[in-house]
N, C-alpha and C positions, 0 to 999 in steps of 0.2 A: 455489486456494492463495493466501494472502496474508501479509504481513510482520507483521502484528499477531498472526496466530493460529499463525504458525510461525517464531518468532524461531530455534529451534533449528536447523532446516535452512538458514536463512539464514546463521547464524553457520558451519556445517559448510561450506558452498558457498564461503563467503569465504576459509576457510582454505586451500583448494586451488584458489583464482584465480591467473591468470597475475600473475607478480611476487612471489610467494610462494617461498620454498625448498622447501615441499613439493610445488608444482606443478612446479617444475623437476626434482625426483627423480621424480616421476610420469610427466614427460615424457621423462625417459630411459629409463624402463621400457617406455612405449609404443614408442619408438623400436627398443629391442630385440625388440619382439615377445614380450614376457614378460607374465605375469600376476602378479597381487599382491592381497593382503589386509591393509588396515591398520586399526588400531583406534586413534583419537585420544584416549587416555586410559588412564592406568595406574590407576585408582581401585581400591579394594579389590573393588568389584563386578565390575569387569573381571578382576581376578587370580582371583576365585572361579570364573569359568569357563574359564580358562587351564590347559592341560594339557601337561607337556612343555615342550620348547624350552629355552633358555638365556638367561641374564641378559646383557645389553650394557651398558647404563647408558654410554653414549658421548654425545658431543655430536651433534646432527642436523647432517647434511650432505646435500645431494642425492646426492653420490657415494656416502656410505656406505649411504643408502637403496637405490640401485640395486644395490649389492653384496648386501646383506642379501636382497633379492627373488628373487636366484637360487636361494636355497634353498626347499624347500616349507615349508607353514606360514604363520602370520599374523606379522606385524610389529607390535608394540605401542609406541606414541610416549608420551612423559609428556603430561599433560593440557595443559601450555602449548606443547607442541610443539618445545621446545628440546632434548629428549634423545631418543634411541634407547633404550628401556626393556628390551624383550625381542625375540627374533626365533626362528623355525622353532618357533612356537607352535602347538598344537592347540586350536582354540575348541570349546567344548562347550555351547552354548546349549541350552535346552529344545528337544527335537524335536518337540513337540507345537505349539509355536506355528506359527500359520498363515504362509505365504508364497507369493508369486504367482511366485517365481523357478524356473528349472528347473536351470541348472547348480549343482555343488556350490559353488563359492565364493561366489556371489551369494546362493545359499540360506542358507548361514552367516552371511553379511553382514548380511542383512534379520533374520534371528532374533537375531543379537547386538544390532543396533540395538533390537529390540523388547524386549530383555532388560535392558540397561544403558543410560543416558541418556547416552551418547557419541557422537560421529560414527564411522561406519564407512565406509571407502572400498574399493570393489572395483575392480581393473583387470581387464578381460576381455583374455585371450591372444589369443583367436581374432577377436573383433570389433575390439579395440583401442579401447575406450572407457572412460571412467571413470564409475562410478556412485558417488553419495553417498547414505548412509541415516543417518536420525535419527529415533528413536522409529518413528512409522507412516507416516513420509514418506520419499519417496526421489526423486531427480532425477539423470537420466542426462546428463552435460555433452557438449555438443557440440563439434566443432572450432571453435576460434576464428574461421576464415575464415567459417564459416557462421553463427556468432553475430553477428559484424560485419554480415553480409548482413541477417539477420533485424531487428538492432537498427535499422539505417538505414532499412529499410522501415516499422518501427513508428514511427519518428520522423516519418516523412513523413506516415503515418496521423494521428499526434498532431497535427500542425499543421494538417490538414484539420479535425479535431474541434475544435481550439482556436478556429478561425476561426468555426465554427458557435456555439460557446458564447459567444464575444464577441457574436455578433449577436444571439441571444436575450437576452443579458444588457443589451445596449445598449437593446433593445426594452423590456425589462422596467423599466429605469431611466427611460424616458419615460412608460411608463404608471403607475409608482408615483407620480411627482410630481403627476399628474393624476388620481390615484384610479380608474383604470380597469382595474387588473390583475385578470384573471381566474384562476381555479384553474388551467385549462388553460396559461395563461402561466408560472405557476409550475412546473407538472409538467413542461413543456417544459425549462426551465433546468436542474432537478434532474436530469431524464433525459440532457442533454447534458454535465451536469457528472460524472455517473456514468460515461459513456462515456469521457470525457478521464481520470478516475480509473484506469478499468479499463487503458487503453492504457499510461498512465504507470506502472503496476505491473508491466505486462509488460516495459517497457523497464527498469525498476528491476532485474528478473531477470537481463536480460541484461548489466546494468551489473556485477552481482555477479560473473557468470562470466567476465566480461572483466578483472575485477580493475584492476590499475594501467594496462592497455591502454585501458580507457574512460573516461579523464579528460576528453577533449574532448567526448565524447557526454553525459557527466554535466552538463557547463556548459550544453550545448544544452537538455538536459531541464529543469534549473534555470531556465533563461529562458522556456521556453514554459508550464511548470507553476506558476509564481510566483504564489503567493497563490490557486491555485484551491479549496485546503481552506476558506480563509476565505471565499470567495465560496459556496460549497457550504452552509455552517453558517449564514451570515448570512441566505441566502434562507430556509432552514428555520425560523430564529428570528423572522424578519420576518413572514412570511405564515401560518405553521403553528402559532405559539405562543400563550400563553406556554409556551416550551419549556425544561425542565431540561438539562443537559448529557446526561444519560442519555437523556431524549426525543430529542434531537438524533441521539445516537449510535444509537439504537434505528431512526430513520428512514434513516440511513446504511446500517445492517446489513441493512435491508429491501432496500434497492437492491442491494447487495451479493450478496444471495442471489438475485436474479432471474436466470433464464437469458437469453440474449441475446434471443430472440424474445419473451420476456415483457416484457423492458425495452424493447423498440421498439415495444409497443403501448401506446398513451397510456391506454386506457380501464383496463388491467389494472394499470398504475403508478397511475393516479389513484385506484383502488379501494382499494388498499394504503396508500398515502399517507392518505386519508380516515380510514381505520380507526386511523391512528396520530397523527393531527394533534390539536391542543389548541385550535385556534382557534374561536370561537363559530359562525362561518358554517358551518364544516364539519360540527360536531357537530350542528347543527340540521339540516342537510340529508340526514342519515343514510338517510332514507326515499324522498329523491328519486330519480328516475331519472339513471343514470351520465351521460347525455350533459347533462342539465340542471344537474349538479353541477359539470360542467366550465365552465360559463357564469357560475358564482357569483363576483361581484366580491369579491375580499378586500383588507381594509385592511392596509397595511405598518405594521410599528412603526417603520421608518424608520433602523434601524441601519446598513444598508448605505449608503443615500443619504448620511446624515450623514459617513461615513467617505469618501465622495468628495468633499466640500467641501475646496478646495484649503488645506493648511495647518492645518486645524481641529484644535485641541490635544484630546486625549484627554479632559481634564478637563471641556471644553465639551460634547463628545458625550454624557458620562455625566450631566452636569447636564440637558441637554435630554431625554434618554431618560427620566430619572427625573420630569421635570415633564409630560411630555406623553405620553399613552398610546399615541399612533399618528400617523403621518404626516399623516392627515388634519386632526387637530386642530392639529398644528404649522402646517399650511398657512394654518389659518383665523385664527390668532393674528397680531396686528399686529407690526411690527417693534419697536414701542416697549415693548410687553408682553413679547416675547422678551428684550429687552435687560435686563429687569429680573431675570431668572433668574440665580442664582449662577453665576459663573465666565463669563457670557456676554457682557453688555456691547455698546454701540451697533455696535463694529466687527464682531463675530462675528455678532450679530444681522442686520445688513444683509448679511453674506456668505451666511449659512443661506437667508435669504429670497429672495434673488437666485438661488441655486442651485435652490432649490424650484420656483421660479416660471419656470424656463427650459421654453420649448416645444420 
């Protein structure tokens, strides 16, 4: 599950995160060892599956939610969560809809979420847990103490993954400037970047569940994950292109689709990347042995290297990329010839050549 494909469940979990009035009301219900069924929307589609109950139409407050939960039936909130619309409602979703739940309250919650596109929240009286449903997705919320423990453990793992990614990126930069980068080097960087992306996404789920309690953790994640997406995309476009935005997205989707044991197997990853790459070296190597393909030397377009030249303006980067097809060609041109390129000039030509020629 990820944020791009499941924005609905992300929004639903955020609405019941600590710091929200709704979560305060749910915590009161849990502390009283009560159950509840909440529908977070009073759209016509929701009302069409409501039977009985009564109209409340009162301003929302955690205390009022708790009092209404003492009655049987579901509670319907307004779509913006600001008002308590109805209470003691009997929900009648299509009984033929599949459900993996066993309890009556949770079976109803899952079917309602599949019927109407609004979040549905079930509070278990026996287990004392909150489960959020949205369309075909569900997520059981863990106690905050447990979420904090898992989040901190995940953050430590992310630090280790980030260190490994930094090492292979540093090695890639050295090889790139001397035109010695192999397909294996590129695959290793993308493999490490995907591992960092996955653990970062896991931490993001914890941040959503923590709500306002996760501010410090969010700052730590931002510091560690800064510009990883940029490195991910630039390595793809530099070595596997020419890539359109869709080509780049397709390679990222391929990595995201891999099971963990597949992601850790360099040969499997390399085979999948080679099928999706646009660069001439890999297209021409289609019939080669997988091990030989990993040894192929790939030419970099140079976008990532140029972005690392200190204070180099974007206008200069674009001009250089438009005038030289790859980093090898840029390395061979003289400083004088480079200075004649639009927007470059002697100062930036010297800075670019010095950076590229570093050993």
